[in-house]
MDTraj code that builds the backbone (N, CA, C; nanometers):
import mdtraj as md
import numpy as np

residues = "MET ALA ALA GLN THR LYS PRO VAL LEU HIS GLY TYR PHE ARG SER SER CYS SER TRP ARG VAL ARG ILE ALA PHE ALA LEU LYS GLY ILE GLU TYR ASP HIS VAL PRO VAL ASN LEU ILE LYS ASP GLY GLY GLN GLN ILE THR ASP GLN TYR LYS GLU LEU ASN PRO MET GLN GLN VAL PRO THR VAL THR ILE ASP ASP ILE THR LEU SER GLN SER LEU ALA ILE ILE GLN TYR VAL ASP GLU THR ARG PRO GLY PRO ARG LEU LEU PRO ALA ASP PRO LYS GLN ARG ALA LYS VAL ARG MET ILE CYS ASP ILE ILE ALA SER GLY ILE GLN PRO LEU GLN ASN LEU TYR VAL VAL GLN LYS ILE CYS THR ASP LYS VAL GLN TRP ALA GLN HIS PHE ILE ASN ARG GLY PHE VAL ALA LEU GLU SER ILE LEU LYS GLN THR ALA GLY LYS TYR CYS VAL GLY ASN GLU ILE SER MET ALA ASP ILE CYS LEU VAL PRO GLN VAL TYR ASN ALA GLU ARG PHE LYS VAL ASP ILE LYS GLN PHE PRO THR ILE LYS LEU LEU ASN GLN THR LEU LEU GLU LEU GLU ALA PHE LYS MET SER HIS PRO SER HIS GLN PRO ASP ALA PRO ASP ASP LEU ARG ILE".split()
xyz = np.array([
    [-0.2535, -2.5129, 2.9762],
    [-0.1149, -2.5650, 2.9730],
    [-0.1247, -2.6912, 2.9312],
    [0.0045, -2.7109, 2.8627],
    [0.0267, -2.8716, 2.8285],
    [0.0176, -2.9697, 2.9258],
    [0.0311, -3.1085, 2.8532],
    [0.0342, -3.2009, 2.9968],
    [0.1371, -3.1864, 3.0871],
    [0.1200, -3.1955, 3.2140],
    [0.2054, -3.1589, 3.3254],
    [0.2232, -3.2950, 3.4217],
    [0.3586, -3.2840, 3.4754],
    [0.3853, -3.3803, 3.5525],
    [0.3042, -3.3464, 3.6758],
    [0.2420, -3.4664, 3.7609],
    [0.1893, -3.4331, 3.8757],
    [0.2464, -3.3644, 3.9574],
    [0.1882, -3.2467, 4.0455],
    [0.2985, -3.1744, 4.1639],
    [0.3241, -3.3067, 4.2716],
    [0.4359, -3.2640, 4.3288],
    [0.4731, -3.3540, 4.4376],
    [0.4574, -3.2532, 4.5882],
    [0.3570, -3.2686, 4.6738],
    [0.3378, -3.2122, 4.8110],
    [0.3995, -3.2774, 4.9116],
    [0.5004, -3.1990, 4.9594],
    [0.5718, -3.2671, 5.0808],
    [0.5135, -3.1803, 5.2040],
    [0.4328, -3.2799, 5.2871],
    [0.3601, -3.2284, 5.3967],
    [0.3241, -3.3149, 5.5208],
    [0.2708, -3.2668, 5.6116],
    [0.2225, -3.3231, 5.7278],
    [0.0856, -3.3394, 5.7461],
    [0.0162, -3.4570, 5.8126],
    [-0.1183, -3.4485, 5.7658],
    [-0.1907, -3.3446, 5.8692],
    [-0.1536, -3.3007, 5.9723],
    [-0.2097, -3.2284, 6.0819],
    [-0.1451, -3.0699, 6.0486],
    [-0.0435, -3.0417, 5.9673],
    [0.0142, -2.9288, 5.9484],
    [-0.1211, -2.8328, 5.8702],
    [-0.1392, -2.7142, 5.9596],
    [-0.2562, -2.6281, 5.8748],
    [-0.2093, -2.5838, 5.7556],
    [-0.0894, -2.5543, 5.7421],
    [-0.0264, -2.5136, 5.5927],
    [-0.0307, -2.6102, 5.4934],
    [-0.0302, -2.7176, 5.5263],
    [-0.0250, -2.8467, 5.4371],
    [-0.1750, -2.8339, 5.3894],
    [-0.2393, -2.8559, 5.4936],
    [-0.4143, -2.8540, 5.4961],
    [-0.4198, -2.7359, 5.3695],
    [-0.4000, -2.6274, 5.3888],
    [-0.4283, -2.5203, 5.3022],
    [-0.3999, -2.5654, 5.1351],
    [-0.2818, -2.6245, 5.1348],
    [-0.2525, -2.6642, 4.9788],
    [-0.3409, -2.7758, 4.9308],
    [-0.3651, -2.8536, 5.0426],
    [-0.4544, -2.9887, 5.0003],
    [-0.5870, -2.9477, 4.9513],
    [-0.6368, -2.8405, 5.0351],
    [-0.7807, -2.7930, 4.9972],
    [-0.7734, -2.7168, 4.8523],
    [-0.6571, -2.6184, 4.8348],
    [-0.6524, -2.5786, 4.7045],
    [-0.6612, -2.6873, 4.5701],
    [-0.5658, -2.7729, 4.6125],
    [-0.5467, -2.8611, 4.5194],
    [-0.6681, -2.9562, 4.4833],
    [-0.7663, -2.9705, 4.5832],
    [-0.8913, -3.0432, 4.5564],
    [-1.0070, -2.9787, 4.5003],
    [-1.0014, -2.8291, 4.5374],
    [-1.0804, -2.7355, 4.4636],
    [-1.0619, -2.7219, 4.3046],
    [-0.9262, -2.7328, 4.2839],
    [-0.9038, -2.6958, 4.1479],
    [-0.8955, -2.8514, 4.0655],
    [-0.8961, -2.9467, 4.1364],
    [-0.9191, -3.0891, 4.0696],
    [-0.7620, -3.1363, 4.0382],
    [-0.6708, -3.0714, 4.1206],
    [-0.5322, -3.1238, 4.0769],
    [-0.4769, -3.2625, 4.1507],
    [-0.4544, -3.3545, 4.1032],
    [-0.3997, -3.4606, 4.1336],
    [-0.2577, -3.4590, 4.1671],
    [-0.2082, -3.5048, 4.2886],
    [-0.0867, -3.4690, 4.3146],
    [-0.0272, -3.6249, 4.3929],
    [0.1148, -3.6063, 4.3931],
    [0.1802, -3.7041, 4.4848],
    [0.1844, -3.6677, 4.6162],
    [0.1961, -3.7351, 4.7028],
    [0.2061, -3.6704, 4.8305],
    [0.3299, -3.7547, 4.9215],
    [0.4376, -3.6842, 4.9652],
    [0.5646, -3.7486, 5.0489],
    [0.5284, -3.6813, 5.1907],
    [0.4998, -3.7988, 5.2767],
    [0.4829, -3.7275, 5.4312],
    [0.6230, -3.6749, 5.4865],
    [0.6015, -3.5881, 5.5618],
    [0.7156, -3.5240, 5.6342],
    [0.6764, -3.5228, 5.7860],
    [0.7102, -3.6106, 5.8607],
    [0.6590, -3.6274, 5.9940],
    [0.7483, -3.5344, 6.0783],
    [0.6639, -3.4253, 6.1306],
    [0.7562, -3.3151, 6.2237],
    [0.7507, -3.3657, 6.3845],
    [0.7295, -3.4788, 6.4060],
    [0.7472, -3.5347, 6.5349],
    [0.8442, -3.6584, 6.5321],
    [0.8417, -3.7651, 6.4430],
    [0.9235, -3.8580, 6.4717],
    [1.0667, -3.8212, 6.4481],
    [1.1456, -3.9041, 6.5172],
    [1.3068, -3.8548, 6.5218],
    [1.3531, -3.7093, 6.5313],
    [1.2646, -3.6288, 6.6209],
    [1.3057, -3.5172, 6.6304],
    [1.2375, -3.4139, 6.5214],
    [1.1690, -3.4656, 6.4136],
    [1.1267, -3.3843, 6.3041],
    [1.1932, -3.4098, 6.1777],
    [1.1262, -3.4976, 6.0989],
    [1.2106, -3.5038, 5.9643],
    [1.2268, -3.3913, 5.8733],
    [1.1734, -3.2834, 5.9137],
    [1.1953, -3.1471, 5.8483],
    [1.3145, -3.1072, 5.8742],
    [1.3887, -3.1527, 5.9609],
    [1.5073, -3.1134, 6.0425],
    [1.6372, -3.1635, 5.9599],
    [1.6124, -3.2547, 5.8826],
    [1.7064, -3.3232, 5.8257],
    [1.7950, -3.2559, 5.7175],
    [1.9075, -3.2784, 5.6560],
    [1.9818, -3.2016, 5.5813],
    [1.9050, -3.2249, 5.4415],
    [1.8747, -3.3543, 5.4314],
    [1.8101, -3.3950, 5.3067],
    [1.6735, -3.2812, 5.2704],
    [1.6117, -3.2778, 5.3767],
    [1.5087, -3.2023, 5.3757],
    [1.5385, -3.0246, 5.3315],
    [1.6369, -3.0240, 5.4032],
    [1.6701, -2.8475, 5.4380],
    [1.6867, -2.8073, 5.2802],
    [1.7460, -2.8965, 5.2018],
    [1.8120, -2.8975, 5.0686],
    [1.6611, -2.8348, 4.9775],
    [1.5567, -2.8886, 5.0157],
    [1.4349, -2.8784, 4.9262],
    [1.3730, -2.7338, 5.0175],
    [1.3675, -2.7429, 5.1403],
    [1.3193, -2.6188, 5.1976],
    [1.4180, -2.5431, 5.3332],
    [1.4796, -2.4538, 5.2882],
    [1.5780, -2.3952, 5.3638],
    [1.5148, -2.3344, 5.4920],
    [1.3689, -2.3348, 5.4995],
    [1.3134, -2.2985, 5.6384],
    [1.2881, -2.4065, 5.7115],
    [1.3128, -2.5392, 5.6565],
    [1.2849, -2.6358, 5.7179],
    [1.1201, -2.6754, 5.7732],
    [1.0354, -2.6207, 5.7081],
    [0.8839, -2.6137, 5.7405],
    [0.8152, -2.6932, 5.6281],
    [0.6980, -2.7186, 5.6429],
    [0.6047, -2.7827, 5.5727],
    [0.5014, -2.6537, 5.5330],
    [0.4415, -2.6765, 5.4090],
    [0.4486, -2.7818, 5.3022],
    [0.5609, -2.7315, 5.2151],
    [0.6198, -2.7972, 5.1268],
    [0.6815, -2.7606, 5.0094],
    [0.6274, -2.8300, 4.8856],
    [0.6171, -2.7855, 4.7705],
    [0.5745, -2.8176, 4.6765],
    [0.6618, -2.8174, 4.5336],
    [0.6652, -2.9551, 4.4607],
    [0.7538, -2.9579, 4.3415],
    [0.6313, -2.9161, 4.2365],
    [0.6326, -2.8372, 4.1465],
    [0.5638, -2.8039, 4.0400],
    [0.6243, -2.7377, 3.9299],
    [0.5731, -2.7901, 3.7975],
    [0.6236, -2.7340, 3.6762],
    [0.7881, -2.7053, 3.6714],
    [0.8606, -2.7971, 3.7632],
    [1.0112, -2.7693, 3.7358],
    [1.0483, -2.6672, 3.8161],
    [0.9654, -2.6327, 3.9330],
    [1.0067, -2.5534, 4.0418],
    [0.9509, -2.6321, 4.1865],
    [1.0435, -2.5589, 4.2692],
    [1.0053, -2.5895, 4.4181],
    [0.9484, -2.4608, 4.4829],
    [0.8389, -2.4848, 4.5584],
    [0.7778, -2.3618, 4.6366],
    [0.7598, -2.3948, 4.7828],
    [0.7654, -2.3027, 4.8503],
    [0.7284, -2.3207, 5.0085],
    [0.6602, -2.1980, 5.0318],
    [0.6026, -2.2157, 5.1623],
    [0.4886, -2.1125, 5.1708],
    [0.3392, -2.1399, 5.1220],
    [0.2642, -2.1867, 5.2130],
    [0.1247, -2.1811, 5.1610],
    [0.0721, -2.1341, 5.0612],
    [0.0709, -1.9766, 5.0983],
    [-0.0044, -1.8909, 5.0161],
    [0.0652, -1.8526, 4.8707],
    [0.1954, -1.8566, 4.8701],
    [0.2556, -1.8641, 4.7620],
    [0.2121, -1.9808, 4.6842],
    [0.2019, -2.1021, 4.7111],
    [0.1812, -2.2024, 4.6510],
    [0.0138, -2.1888, 4.5881],
    [-0.0607, -2.1683, 4.6692],
    [-0.2036, -2.1517, 4.6195],
    [-0.2315, -2.0715, 4.5410],
    [-0.1442, -1.9072, 4.5314],
    [-0.1691, -1.8234, 4.4475],
    [-0.0970, -1.8789, 4.3173],
    [0.0099, -1.9457, 4.3163],
    [0.0768, -1.9789, 4.2131],
    [-0.0363, -2.0855, 4.1386],
    [-0.0910, -2.1840, 4.2030],
    [-0.1928, -2.2868, 4.1572],
    [-0.3077, -2.2119, 4.0812],
    [-0.3356, -2.0980, 4.1496],
    [-0.4739, -2.0183, 4.1207],
    [-0.4381, -1.9365, 3.9814],
    [-0.3093, -1.8898, 3.9261],
    [-0.2610, -1.8340, 3.8458],
    [-0.2528, -1.9198, 3.7065],
    [-0.2029, -2.0850, 3.7397],
    [-0.1656, -2.1468, 3.6368],
    [-0.2656, -2.2474, 3.5906],
    [-0.3637, -2.2980, 3.6707],
    [-0.4456, -2.3944, 3.6785],
    [-0.5966, -2.3525, 3.6441],
    [-0.6411, -2.4167, 3.5791],
    [-0.8188, -2.3998, 3.5502],
    [-0.8997, -2.4426, 3.6753],
    [-1.0101, -2.4003, 3.6599],
    [-1.0944, -2.4297, 3.7991],
    [-1.1476, -2.3138, 3.8648],
    [-1.2221, -2.3419, 3.9774],
    [-1.2392, -2.1940, 4.0351],
    [-1.1463, -2.1055, 4.0815],
    [-1.1751, -1.9769, 4.0684],
    [-1.0840, -1.8975, 4.1002],
    [-1.0596, -1.8727, 4.2870],
    [-0.9559, -1.8667, 4.3193],
    [-0.9052, -1.8600, 4.4610],
    [-0.9235, -1.7078, 4.5201],
    [-0.8884, -1.6407, 4.4129],
    [-0.8963, -1.4820, 4.4284],
    [-0.9730, -1.4171, 4.3513],
    [-1.0861, -1.3458, 4.4208],
    [-1.1761, -1.2751, 4.3444],
    [-1.1097, -1.1982, 4.2301],
    [-1.1992, -1.1563, 4.1324],
    [-1.1695, -1.0834, 4.0223],
    [-1.1677, -0.9307, 4.0503],
    [-1.2604, -0.8962, 4.1212],
    [-1.2608, -0.7479, 4.2000],
    [-1.1799, -0.6969, 4.2804],
    [-1.0859, -0.6196, 4.2911],
    [-0.9692, -0.5833, 4.3385],
    [-0.9874, -0.5370, 4.4940],
    [-1.1501, -0.5039, 4.4953],
    [-1.1706, -0.4767, 4.6693],
    [-1.1885, -0.6287, 4.7468],
    [-1.2688, -0.6917, 4.6527],
    [-1.2819, -0.8272, 4.7017],
    [-1.1711, -0.9068, 4.7353],
    [-1.0634, -0.9167, 4.6472],
    [-0.9415, -0.9664, 4.6393],
    [-0.8524, -0.9031, 4.7797],
    [-0.8709, -0.7818, 4.8040],
    [-0.7677, -0.7094, 4.8875],
    [-0.8577, -0.7712, 5.0312],
    [-0.9775, -0.7914, 5.0531],
    [-1.0370, -0.8436, 5.1610],
    [-0.9834, -0.9843, 5.2134],
    [-0.9872, -1.0833, 5.0748],
    [-0.9480, -1.2049, 5.0957],
    [-0.8057, -1.1923, 5.1434],
    [-0.7422, -1.1242, 5.0822],
    [-0.5725, -1.1131, 5.1212],
    [-0.5675, -1.0956, 5.2663],
    [-0.6512, -0.9806, 5.3202],
    [-0.6362, -0.9338, 5.4823],
    [-0.6611, -1.0509, 5.5424],
    [-0.7843, -1.1300, 5.5343],
    [-0.8236, -1.2347, 5.6036],
    [-0.7168, -1.3464, 5.6128],
    [-0.6659, -1.3781, 5.4958],
    [-0.5599, -1.4839, 5.4735],
    [-0.4339, -1.4291, 5.5747],
    [-0.3852, -1.2904, 5.5562],
    [-0.2764, -1.2461, 5.6231],
    [-0.2788, -1.2381, 5.7998],
    [-0.4453, -1.2274, 5.8204],
    [-0.4684, -1.2254, 5.9717],
    [-0.4290, -1.3680, 6.0317],
    [-0.4812, -1.4491, 5.9495],
    [-0.4574, -1.5920, 6.0201],
    [-0.2899, -1.6352, 5.9901],
    [-0.2415, -1.6531, 5.8515],
    [-0.1199, -1.6888, 5.8217],
    [-0.0026, -1.6070, 5.8904],
    [-0.0227, -1.4711, 5.9257],
    [0.0671, -1.4175, 5.9880],
    [0.0648, -1.3751, 6.1239],
    [-0.0776, -1.3421, 6.1746],
    [-0.0892, -1.3092, 6.3127],
    [-0.1460, -1.4149, 6.4087],
    [-0.1974, -1.5225, 6.3464],
    [-0.2362, -1.6414, 6.4242],
    [-0.1466, -1.7454, 6.4465],
    [-0.1619, -1.8163, 6.3250],
    [-0.1036, -1.9301, 6.3114],
    [0.0481, -1.9485, 6.3479],
    [0.1382, -1.8522, 6.3020],
    [0.2736, -1.8835, 6.3495],
    [0.2854, -1.8876, 6.5153],
    [0.2128, -1.7982, 6.5887],
    [0.2186, -1.8022, 6.7018],
    [0.1747, -1.9211, 6.7932],
    [0.1321, -2.0087, 6.7311],
    [0.1088, -2.1394, 6.8092],
    [0.1283, -2.2510, 6.7220],
    [0.2097, -2.2368, 6.6367],
    [0.2484, -2.3708, 6.5490],
    [0.3554, -2.4550, 6.6473],
    [0.3822, -2.5685, 6.5862],
    [0.4646, -2.6488, 6.6655],
    [0.6066, -2.6172, 6.7107],
    [0.6526, -2.5458, 6.6054],
    [0.8091, -2.4953, 6.6611],
    [0.7946, -2.3992, 6.7574],
    [0.6949, -2.3024, 6.7505],
    [0.7212, -2.2281, 6.8585],
    [0.6309, -2.2568, 6.9934],
    [0.5296, -2.3350, 6.9932],
    [0.4983, -2.3933, 7.1115],
    [0.6226, -2.4858, 7.1889],
    [0.6810, -2.5477, 7.1148],
    [0.7521, -2.6379, 7.1597],
    [0.8955, -2.5606, 7.2428],
    [0.9094, -2.4306, 7.2003],
    [1.0149, -2.3530, 7.2620],
    [0.9638, -2.2754, 7.3865],
    [0.8301, -2.2771, 7.3872],
    [0.7644, -2.2037, 7.5091],
    [0.7660, -2.2848, 7.6470],
    [0.8307, -2.2167, 7.7400],
    [0.8447, -2.2982, 7.8826],
    [0.7188, -2.2846, 7.9750],
    [0.6504, -2.1810, 7.9555],
    [0.5194, -2.1764, 8.0317],
    [0.4108, -2.2929, 7.9872],
    [0.2774, -2.2550, 8.0100],
    [0.1774, -2.3413, 7.9734],
    [0.1323, -2.3249, 7.8002],
    [0.1954, -2.4306, 7.7692],
    [0.1749, -2.4173, 7.5960],
    [0.0420, -2.3974, 7.5561],
    [-0.0483, -2.4813, 7.6090],
    [-0.1886, -2.4541, 7.5720],
    [-0.2458, -2.3200, 7.5786],
    [-0.2212, -2.2650, 7.7209],
    [-0.2612, -2.1166, 7.7832],
    [-0.2199, -2.0338, 7.6652],
    [-0.0724, -2.0618, 7.6107],
    [-0.0044, -1.9533, 7.4961],
    [-0.1041, -1.9577, 7.3950],
    [-0.1219, -2.0617, 7.3396],
    [-0.1878, -2.0915, 7.2036],
    [-0.2994, -2.0473, 7.2098],
    [-0.3942, -2.0788, 7.3144],
    [-0.5352, -1.9925, 7.3562],
    [-0.5389, -1.8246, 7.3335],
    [-0.4159, -1.7871, 7.3987],
    [-0.4151, -1.6565, 7.4025],
    [-0.4137, -1.5997, 7.2725],
    [-0.3322, -1.6503, 7.1770],
    [-0.3042, -1.5796, 7.0573],
    [-0.4300, -1.6150, 6.9596],
    [-0.4724, -1.7336, 6.9693],
    [-0.5992, -1.7650, 6.8733],
    [-0.7025, -1.6763, 6.9248],
    [-0.7122, -1.6772, 7.0467],
    [-0.8627, -1.5843, 7.0809],
    [-0.8313, -1.4597, 7.0323],
    [-0.6958, -1.3822, 7.0622],
    [-0.6883, -1.2810, 7.0339],
    [-0.7087, -1.2432, 6.8841],
    [-0.6625, -1.3378, 6.7824],
    [-0.6744, -1.3211, 6.6582],
    [-0.8179, -1.3438, 6.6104],
    [-0.8658, -1.4300, 6.6694],
    [-1.0441, -1.4670, 6.6392],
    [-1.1327, -1.3496, 6.6666],
    [-1.0905, -1.2926, 6.7833],
    [-1.1793, -1.1372, 6.8212],
    [-1.1748, -1.0562, 6.6905],
    [-1.0284, -1.0574, 6.6623],
    [-1.0378, -0.9535, 6.5313],
    [-1.0946, -1.0120, 6.4128],
    [-1.1088, -1.1389, 6.3805],
    [-1.1253, -1.2098, 6.2576],
    [-1.2956, -1.2069, 6.2543],
    [-1.3289, -1.2395, 6.3967],
    [-1.4843, -1.2390, 6.3919],
    [-1.5353, -1.1075, 6.3719],
    [-1.4926, -1.0034, 6.3744],
    [-1.5382, -0.8674, 6.3588],
    [-1.5410, -0.8519, 6.2079],
    [-1.4359, -0.8842, 6.1517],
    [-1.4135, -0.8903, 6.0186],
    [-1.5029, -0.9445, 5.9280],
    [-1.5002, -1.0409, 5.9898],
    [-1.6112, -1.1593, 5.9131],
    [-1.7595, -1.1300, 5.9090],
    [-1.7915, -1.0508, 6.0017],
    [-1.9255, -1.0064, 6.0397],
    [-1.9593, -0.9249, 5.9049],
    [-1.8484, -0.8517, 5.8831],
    [-1.8780, -0.7419, 5.7483],
    [-1.8499, -0.7828, 5.6157],
    [-1.7481, -0.8822, 5.6001],
    [-1.7304, -0.9659, 5.4836],
    [-1.8197, -1.0628, 5.4275],
    [-1.8461, -1.1434, 5.5159],
    [-1.9121, -1.2826, 5.4974],
    [-2.0279, -1.2890, 5.3903],
    [-2.0505, -1.3821, 5.3107],
    [-2.1889, -1.4184, 5.2712],
    [-2.2093, -1.5823, 5.3164],
    [-2.2094, -1.6462, 5.1925],
    [-2.2067, -1.7807, 5.2482],
    [-2.0671, -1.8311, 5.2901],
    [-1.9735, -1.7632, 5.2587],
    [-1.8550, -1.7984, 5.2414],
    [-1.7638, -1.6777, 5.3315],
    [-1.6403, -1.6642, 5.3411],
    [-1.5817, -1.5608, 5.4066],
    [-1.5787, -1.4328, 5.3393],
    [-1.5749, -1.4285, 5.2098],
    [-1.5919, -1.2975, 5.1457],
    [-1.6837, -1.3185, 5.0415],
    [-1.8125, -1.2654, 5.0785],
    [-1.9336, -1.3050, 4.9746],
    [-1.9654, -1.4610, 4.9643],
    [-2.0126, -1.4854, 4.8273],
    [-2.0650, -1.5969, 4.8414],
    [-2.0126, -1.7118, 4.7131],
    [-1.8633, -1.6701, 4.7185],
    [-1.7669, -1.7674, 4.6284],
    [-1.6417, -1.8070, 4.7423],
    [-1.6425, -1.9145, 4.7181],
    [-1.5167, -1.9724, 4.7882],
    [-1.3917, -1.9233, 4.7508],
    [-1.2981, -1.8893, 4.8450],
    [-1.1634, -1.8109, 4.8183],
    [-1.0617, -1.8514, 4.9185],
    [-0.9363, -1.7879, 4.8870],
    [-0.8293, -1.8319, 4.9619],
    [-0.8544, -1.8226, 5.1168],
    [-0.9513, -1.6997, 5.1511],
    [-0.9669, -1.6884, 5.2756],
    [-1.0352, -1.7951, 5.3369],
    [-1.1011, -1.8889, 5.2700],
    [-1.1718, -2.0015, 5.2924],
    [-1.0882, -2.1170, 5.3615],
    [-0.9994, -2.1411, 5.2668],
    [-0.9053, -2.2157, 5.2741],
    [-0.8014, -2.2145, 5.3947],
    [-0.7813, -2.0788, 5.4694],
    [-0.6831, -2.0624, 5.5767],
    [-0.7991, -2.0712, 5.6793],
    [-0.9167, -2.0453, 5.6700],
    [-0.9938, -2.0274, 5.7870],
    [-0.9890, -2.1724, 5.8580],
    [-1.0507, -2.2609, 5.7831],
    [-1.0880, -2.3968, 5.8346],
    [-0.9896, -2.4916, 5.9079],
    [-0.8409, -2.4850, 5.8406],
    [-0.7386, -2.5351, 5.9153],
    [-0.7157, -2.4672, 6.0650],
    [-0.7467, -2.3210, 6.0554],
    [-0.7053, -2.2661, 6.1743],
    [-0.8190, -2.2662, 6.2925],
    [-0.9122, -2.2992, 6.2611],
    [-1.0564, -2.3369, 6.3421],
    [-1.0087, -2.4977, 6.4096],
    [-0.9561, -2.5856, 6.3121],
    [-0.9170, -2.7158, 6.3562],
    [-0.8161, -2.6770, 6.4543],
    [-0.6941, -2.5896, 6.4306],
    [-0.5964, -2.5824, 6.5455],
    [-0.6519, -2.5236, 6.6826],
    [-0.7476, -2.4397, 6.6704],
    [-0.8309, -2.3737, 6.7752],
    [-0.8982, -2.4928, 6.8507],
    [-0.9588, -2.5537, 6.7965],
    [-1.0277, -2.6715, 6.8981],
    [-0.9409, -2.7920, 6.9480],
    [-0.8042, -2.7956, 6.8656],
    [-0.7228, -2.8979, 6.9241],
    [-0.6565, -2.8015, 7.0543],
    [-0.6484, -2.7022, 7.0545],
    [-0.6321, -2.6267, 7.1770],
    [-0.7410, -2.5832, 7.2897],
    [-0.8355, -2.6372, 7.2603],
    [-0.9749, -2.6053, 7.3424],
    [-1.0331, -2.4449, 7.3540],
    [-0.9983, -2.3966, 7.2537],
    [-1.0719, -2.2609, 7.2352],
    [-1.2053, -2.2926, 7.2192],
    [-1.2997, -2.2114, 7.2938],
    [-1.4429, -2.2254, 7.3067],
    [-1.4796, -2.1535, 7.1482],
    [-1.5095, -2.2162, 7.0388],
    [-1.5374, -2.1624, 6.9002],
    [-1.6819, -2.0978, 6.9314],
    [-1.7693, -2.1413, 6.9912],
    [-1.8846, -2.0504, 7.0560],
    [-1.8886, -1.8960, 7.0473],
    [-1.7718, -1.8787, 7.1165],
    [-1.7503, -1.7101, 7.1309],
    [-1.7620, -1.6439, 6.9822],
    [-1.7477, -1.7149, 6.8878],
    [-1.7300, -1.6688, 6.7448],
    [-1.8086, -1.7249, 6.6308],
    [-1.9404, -1.6855, 6.6390],
    [-2.0756, -1.7403, 6.5757],
    [-2.0277, -1.7547, 6.4377],
    [-1.9612, -1.6332, 6.3622],
    [-1.9716, -1.6244, 6.2545],
    [-1.8704, -1.7283, 6.2022],
    [-1.7310, -1.7156, 6.2474],
    [-1.6695, -1.8026, 6.2360],
    [-1.7067, -1.9672, 6.2581],
    [-1.7609, -1.9705, 6.3472],
    [-1.8441, -2.1238, 6.3645],
    [-1.9081, -2.1496, 6.2510],
    [-1.9922, -2.0798, 6.2013],
    [-2.0899, -2.0974, 6.1051],
    [-2.0183, -2.1172, 5.9614],
    [-1.9249, -2.0351, 5.9416],
    [-1.8359, -2.0351, 5.8196],
    [-1.7610, -2.1738, 5.7939],
    [-1.7207, -2.2141, 5.9140],
    [-1.6458, -2.3394, 5.9442],
    [-1.7550, -2.4525, 5.9299],
    [-1.8493, -2.4529, 5.9653],
    [-1.9411, -2.5742, 5.9530],
    [-1.9882, -2.5841, 5.8070],
    [-1.9998, -2.4832, 5.7473],
    [-2.0400, -2.4466, 5.6096],
    [-1.9843, -2.5219, 5.5171],
    [-1.8173, -2.4806, 5.5298],
    [-1.7326, -2.5322, 5.4617],
    [-1.6763, -2.6969, 5.4437],
    [-1.6937, -2.7290, 5.5743],
    [-1.6756, -2.8603, 5.6290],
    [-1.7467, -2.9544, 5.5769],
    [-1.8699, -2.9069, 5.4908],
    [-1.9622, -2.9924, 5.4390],
    [-1.9492, -3.0106, 5.2604],
    [-1.8264, -2.9326, 5.2524],
    [-1.7935, -2.9433, 5.1100],
    [-1.6820, -3.0732, 5.0810],
    [-1.7153, -3.1287, 4.9695],
    [-1.5981, -3.2445, 4.9472],
    [-1.4800, -3.2156, 4.9448],
    [-1.4298, -3.0754, 4.9150],
    [-1.2695, -3.0423, 4.8690],
    [-1.2321, -3.0395, 5.0318],
    [-1.2960, -3.0057, 5.1178],
    [-1.2635, -2.9915, 5.2595],
    [-1.2495, -3.1058, 5.3379],
    [-1.3614, -3.1677, 5.3042],
    [-1.3732, -3.3289, 5.3773],
    [-1.2305, -3.4122, 5.3107],
    [-1.2142, -3.4273, 5.1871],
    [-1.1099, -3.5377, 5.1474],
    [-0.9808, -3.4524, 5.1769],
    [-0.9413, -3.3454, 5.2078],
    [-0.8360, -3.2829, 5.2520],
    [-0.8063, -3.2860, 5.4069],
    [-0.9077, -3.3200, 5.4932],
    [-0.8984, -3.3167, 5.6257],
    [-0.7616, -3.4065, 5.6942],
    [-0.7342, -3.3454, 5.7926],
    [-0.6132, -3.4219, 5.8456],
    [-0.6625, -3.5939, 5.8625],
    [-0.7608, -3.6222, 5.8944],
    [-0.8022, -3.7739, 5.9341],
    [-0.8147, -3.8410, 5.8120],
    [-0.8274, -3.7740, 5.6850],
    [-0.8338, -3.8683, 5.5746],
    [-0.7113, -3.8763, 5.4981],
    [-0.5884, -3.8212, 5.5750],
    [-0.4682, -3.8304, 5.4999],
    [-0.4110, -3.9522, 5.5202],
    [-0.3012, -3.9996, 5.4229],
    [-0.2298, -4.1496, 5.4460],
    [-0.1574, -4.1515, 5.5732],
    [-0.0845, -4.0299, 5.6130],
    [0.0191, -4.0524, 5.6920],
    [-0.0737, -4.0134, 5.8331],
    [-0.1887, -4.0152, 5.8621],
    [-0.2304, -3.9869, 5.9753],
    [-0.2550, -4.1097, 6.0588],
    [-0.2190, -4.0902, 6.1929],
    [-0.2115, -4.2335, 6.2615],
    [-0.3525, -4.3044, 6.2819],
    [-0.3747, -4.4415, 6.2734],
    [-0.4739, -4.4923, 6.2683],
    [-0.5576, -4.4448, 6.3728],
    [-0.5401, -4.4145, 6.4902],
    [-0.6417, -4.3536, 6.6104],
    [-0.7001, -4.2373, 6.5674],
    [-0.6518, -4.1629, 6.4541],
    [-0.6876, -4.0267, 6.4418],
    [-0.7808, -4.0367, 6.2911],
    [-0.7820, -4.1510, 6.2477],
    [-0.8378, -4.1657, 6.0847],
    [-0.9765, -4.1821, 6.1122],
    [-1.0585, -4.1143, 5.9962],
    [-1.2074, -4.1434, 6.0291],
    [-1.2212, -4.2360, 5.9095],
])
top = md.Topology()
chain = top.add_chain()
for i, resn in enumerate(residues, 1):
    res = top.add_residue(resn, chain, resSeq=i)
    for name in ("N", "CA", "C"):
        top.add_atom(name, md.element.get_by_symbol(name[0]), res)
traj = md.Trajectory(xyz[None], top)
């Protein structure tokens, strides 16, 4: 493609969905501008009228790229994969590609939404116990699937969108004190991926909007 203006990522350092997009940008070698959206400060900067115009769901991430505005991390990642050079984030083989999408949907639809900030804030019961229940439930299924699909990475030996979804979800699990040792395949994949530069540089602790006490 011709010379392009840098994408603008509106996100929050600890948002797993924002982290997915940061990983994809890093893997593709895409430089971008970052606009922090603090989900906690002042009741949440995502609920302002100004941000609602940008993202009617009042969530992060939102990306402005190629004169369009996109929300929903998987839609953003797939757009980037289809329009930018660099390693493929979805396999060429349709069966492998379906496996990647299956894993992504388990995480992005079956686990993460049930323990995200908005939902947990609405829970009157034990918030940690609630999150642990749904993460454990999802990880039991995910562990079984990954035992069949994984090579070095989630699906075979090439990094894919499945890996991009896995690492932030493990980070969330650890925040909610889920015992990752129960899930040896997930644990090993996460350890392997966190050794890669794209995952290191996109980590929440390395983001400009991370609080000083959480930075590495």
